[in-house]
N, C-alpha and C positions, 0 to 999 in steps of 0.2 A: 452581552453575554459572551462568554468564551466558547471555543469549539467543543471543549469538553463538555461543559455543561449544557450545550446542543444536542450532543451525543446521548447524555445521560438522560434528558427528558425525552428524547425519541426513543430511548430503550425502556422507559418505565413501563413497568409491567413484563418485559421479556427477559430481563436479567435474572440469572440464575441465583439461588440463594448464596448470599456472600460474595456476590460478583460485584467488582469496582470498575468503574469507567476510569480509565489512567489517561488517555490520549485521545484526540479528535483532530483531524487534520483535513483542509479542503484539498483536493487533489484532481489531476487530470489522468488521462490515458497517456502513455509514453508519447511524447511529441506534441502534446496537446498545449504546454507552457508555450513551447516557441510558436506555434501556431496561433494561439490566442494573442500573444504579445508582439509578434512580428507581421503575423498575416501569411507566413509560409505555410507549405503543405507537406509537413513531416509526418507522414501517417505511419511510419513504420518504429519499430522499438528501437533502432539504433545498434550502435556495439555491445551495449549493456545488454539488451533483449537477446542478441544473437549468443552471445557467451552464456548466457544464463540458459538459454534453450539447450545449448550444446552441452551443458553441464547438468542436465535434469536427472541426475541420479545422485543420491548420497548414501553410500554404503547398502544396507538392505531395505532401505526406505526408497522406494521407487516414485520418482515424479515423471508423469508423462509429458514428452516434450509438446505440449499443447498450451498456447497462450489463452487462458480464461478471458471470455469477454466482458468489456467493462465499457459504459458509457463515456462521452468524451471528457465529462465533469462527474466528479463525485465526492464522498467524504469517506475517509477512512478512520476506523475508530479502533481502539485497542482496551479491551479490559484486561484483568489479572487471569482470565480464562480463554478469551477468544479475540481473534482478528475479525472485524467485522467491516463490511462495505456497503454504504447506502447511496442510493441516487442523490442527486443534489437538487433541492427545491428551493422556492423564495425569488420573488421578482426582484428585490433590490439586494438583499444579503442572504448569501447561501446558506443552506441548512441542510442537515440529514433528512431525507425523506423516506424511501421505501427501502427496506432491507434486501438487499441482493446477493449478499453472500455471508456466511458465519462459518469459521473455521476454528476448533478447538486448538490451543497453542500446540498440543501434542502431535499435531497433524502437518504442522510446518516444519520441513525437512531442511530448507536452506533460505539464506537471504544474502543477497548481493545488492552493492549500493555504490552510487558515484555522484559527486556534486560536478554539473557541466556549468562552467562560468559564462559570463557574457551578458548580453543586454537581456535575455531572457533566460537568466539563471535559475536552473531547475534542479531538485536532488532526485535523481531516479532510483527507484528500488525495484527489486524483482524479489518474489518469495515463491519458493517451491512448496506446492501442497501435496502431500502424500496422495498417491492414487488418484490425483485430480487434474493437476497442471500448474501451469506458473501465472501468477499475477505480476503484471508489468503497468508500473504508474510513476508519476512524478509529482514532486510537490513545487509549488510557484515560490519566488524569493521570499515572500512574505511568510511563509510556512516553513522554511528550511530548517530554522533552529528547533522548532518543536517535532518535525519529521525525523531529524536526526537522532533525537533523544529517543522518540519512538521505536526507531528501528534497532538503537543499541538495547532498548529494553526487550525488543522481540529476539534479538542475537543472543542475550542472556538465557532466553528460556529454550533455545535449541540445543540439540546433542553437540557435544564437543567436536569441532571441526567442520561445522556445517556452514559458517559464514565465513565468506572470503572477499575482503574488500578490494581485491586486485581486479575483480571483473569488470 
Protein backbone atom coordinates (compact mmCIF):
# COMPACT_ATOMS: atom_id res chain seq x y z
CA UNK A 1 0.00 0.00 0.00
CA UNK A 2 1.46 3.37 -0.95
CA UNK A 3 1.69 6.41 1.36
CA UNK A 4 -1.22 8.26 -0.27
CA UNK A 5 -3.51 5.30 0.32
CA UNK A 6 -2.32 5.06 3.95
CA UNK A 7 -3.23 8.71 4.52
CA UNK A 8 -6.55 8.28 2.69
CA UNK A 9 -7.50 5.30 4.88
CA UNK A 10 -6.45 7.12 8.06
CA UNK A 11 -8.52 10.17 7.13
CA UNK A 12 -11.62 8.16 6.23
CA UNK A 13 -14.55 9.91 7.87
CA UNK A 14 -12.48 13.08 8.49
CA UNK A 15 -12.26 14.33 4.92
CA UNK A 16 -14.34 17.37 4.05
CA UNK A 17 -16.91 17.01 1.24
CA UNK A 18 -15.09 16.88 -2.10
CA UNK A 19 -11.65 16.75 -0.35
CA UNK A 20 -9.06 14.50 -1.99
CA UNK A 21 -5.76 13.20 -0.61
CA UNK A 22 -2.97 14.15 -3.01
CA UNK A 23 0.25 13.15 -1.19
CA UNK A 24 1.51 11.32 1.83
CA UNK A 25 5.14 11.07 2.94
CA UNK A 26 6.98 9.67 5.93
CA UNK A 27 9.17 12.36 7.50
CA UNK A 28 11.36 13.39 10.41
CA UNK A 29 11.77 16.47 12.54
CA UNK A 30 14.65 18.49 11.03
CA UNK A 31 17.93 16.74 11.84
CA UNK A 32 16.21 13.39 12.30
CA UNK A 33 17.36 11.81 9.03
CA UNK A 34 21.01 12.31 9.96
CA UNK A 35 20.36 11.10 13.49
CA UNK A 36 18.61 7.97 12.22
CA UNK A 37 21.11 7.23 9.43
CA UNK A 38 24.41 8.18 11.05
CA UNK A 39 23.59 8.12 14.73
CA UNK A 40 24.62 11.77 15.11
CA UNK A 41 22.90 14.20 17.44
CA UNK A 42 21.85 17.05 15.16
CA UNK A 43 18.80 18.21 17.09
CA UNK A 44 18.69 21.72 15.66
CA UNK A 45 16.95 22.97 12.57
CA UNK A 46 20.20 23.97 10.85
CA UNK A 47 20.67 26.79 8.33
CA UNK A 48 17.28 26.29 6.71
CA UNK A 49 15.43 26.57 10.02
CA UNK A 50 17.39 29.64 11.06
CA UNK A 51 16.70 31.37 7.76
CA UNK A 52 13.05 30.41 7.86
CA UNK A 53 12.65 31.68 11.42
CA UNK A 54 14.37 34.95 10.50
CA UNK A 55 11.96 35.42 7.61
CA UNK A 56 8.82 34.59 9.55
CA UNK A 57 6.63 37.26 7.99
CA UNK A 58 5.17 37.48 4.54
CA UNK A 59 3.51 40.78 3.73
CA UNK A 60 0.46 41.25 5.93
CA UNK A 61 0.28 37.54 6.78
CA UNK A 62 2.12 37.25 10.09
CA UNK A 63 3.84 34.01 11.07
CA UNK A 64 5.20 33.95 14.63
CA UNK A 65 8.90 33.03 14.83
CA UNK A 66 8.01 29.89 16.76
CA UNK A 67 8.95 26.38 15.67
CA UNK A 68 5.91 24.13 16.11
CA UNK A 69 6.43 20.93 18.08
CA UNK A 70 6.66 17.75 16.05
CA UNK A 71 7.54 14.19 17.09
CA UNK A 72 10.82 12.70 15.86
CA UNK A 73 9.04 10.65 13.13
CA UNK A 74 5.68 11.40 11.55
CA UNK A 75 3.60 11.48 8.38
CA UNK A 76 2.92 14.58 6.30
CA UNK A 77 -0.17 14.50 4.12
CA UNK A 78 -1.55 16.97 1.62
CA UNK A 79 -5.10 17.14 0.43
CA UNK A 80 -6.49 19.62 -2.05
CA UNK A 81 -7.70 21.63 0.99
CA UNK A 82 -5.29 20.99 3.92
CA UNK A 83 -1.79 20.18 5.06
CA UNK A 84 -2.03 17.45 7.71
CA UNK A 85 0.53 16.00 10.13
CA UNK A 86 0.08 12.58 11.76
CA UNK A 87 2.12 10.75 14.36
CA UNK A 88 3.71 7.59 12.98
CA UNK A 89 2.59 4.15 14.04
CA UNK A 90 3.27 0.60 12.93
CA UNK A 91 5.80 -1.84 14.34
CA UNK A 92 7.31 -2.89 11.01
CA UNK A 93 5.95 -0.51 8.37
CA UNK A 94 5.32 3.14 9.27
CA UNK A 95 1.79 4.44 8.82
CA UNK A 96 -0.17 7.54 9.86
CA UNK A 97 -1.56 7.22 13.38
CA UNK A 98 -2.97 10.23 15.30
CA UNK A 99 -3.79 13.56 13.67
CA UNK A 100 -1.47 16.18 15.21
CA UNK A 101 -1.98 19.25 12.99
CA UNK A 102 -4.34 20.19 10.16
CA UNK A 103 -3.98 23.56 8.41
CA UNK A 104 -6.16 24.83 5.57
CA UNK A 105 -4.00 25.75 2.58
CA UNK A 106 -5.08 29.40 2.81
CA UNK A 107 -3.33 29.59 6.24
CA UNK A 108 0.05 28.68 4.75
CA UNK A 109 2.07 31.88 4.27
CA UNK A 110 5.33 30.59 2.78
CA UNK A 111 7.43 27.53 2.12
CA UNK A 112 11.21 27.16 1.93
CA UNK A 113 13.09 24.01 0.98
CA UNK A 114 16.55 22.61 0.33
CA UNK A 115 18.09 19.30 -0.64
CA UNK A 116 20.87 18.19 1.72
CA UNK A 117 23.17 15.74 -0.07
CA UNK A 118 25.43 13.12 1.45
CA UNK A 119 25.06 9.72 3.05
CA UNK A 120 22.05 10.95 5.02
CA UNK A 121 20.43 12.78 2.10
CA UNK A 122 17.36 14.72 3.20
CA UNK A 123 14.91 17.14 1.66
CA UNK A 124 14.28 19.86 4.27
CA UNK A 125 11.11 21.92 4.30
CA UNK A 126 9.87 24.79 6.45
CA UNK A 127 6.29 26.01 6.20
CA UNK A 128 5.03 29.23 7.77
CA UNK A 129 1.50 28.93 9.16
CA UNK A 130 -0.32 32.26 9.60
CA UNK A 131 -0.77 33.29 13.25
CA UNK A 132 0.60 29.90 14.40
CA UNK A 133 4.31 29.31 13.73
CA UNK A 134 6.71 27.35 11.54
CA UNK A 135 6.70 23.64 10.73
CA UNK A 136 10.28 22.37 10.20
CA UNK A 137 10.73 18.85 8.88
CA UNK A 138 12.69 16.73 6.45
CA UNK A 139 12.14 13.73 4.26
CA UNK A 140 14.60 10.81 3.94
CA UNK A 141 16.19 9.78 0.64
CA UNK A 142 13.42 7.30 -0.29
CA UNK A 143 10.74 10.03 0.04
CA UNK A 144 12.58 12.90 -1.71
CA UNK A 145 10.88 12.59 -5.12
CA UNK A 146 7.34 12.54 -3.72
CA UNK A 147 8.17 15.19 -1.10
CA UNK A 148 9.49 17.60 -3.76
CA UNK A 149 6.33 17.10 -5.81
CA UNK A 150 4.22 17.72 -2.71
CA UNK A 151 6.19 20.90 -1.85
CA UNK A 152 5.71 22.13 -5.44
CA UNK A 153 1.96 21.61 -5.06
CA UNK A 154 1.97 23.60 -1.80
CA UNK A 155 3.96 26.40 -3.45
CA UNK A 156 1.35 26.67 -6.22
CA UNK A 157 -1.33 27.25 -3.56
CA UNK A 158 0.61 30.10 -1.87
CA UNK A 159 0.21 33.82 -2.51
CA UNK A 160 2.66 35.12 -5.17
CA UNK A 161 6.18 35.71 -3.81
CA UNK A 162 5.68 33.45 -0.76
CA UNK A 163 8.00 30.62 -1.77
CA UNK A 164 11.73 31.27 -1.89
CA UNK A 165 14.01 28.34 -2.72
CA UNK A 166 17.12 30.33 -1.75
CA UNK A 167 16.65 29.79 2.01
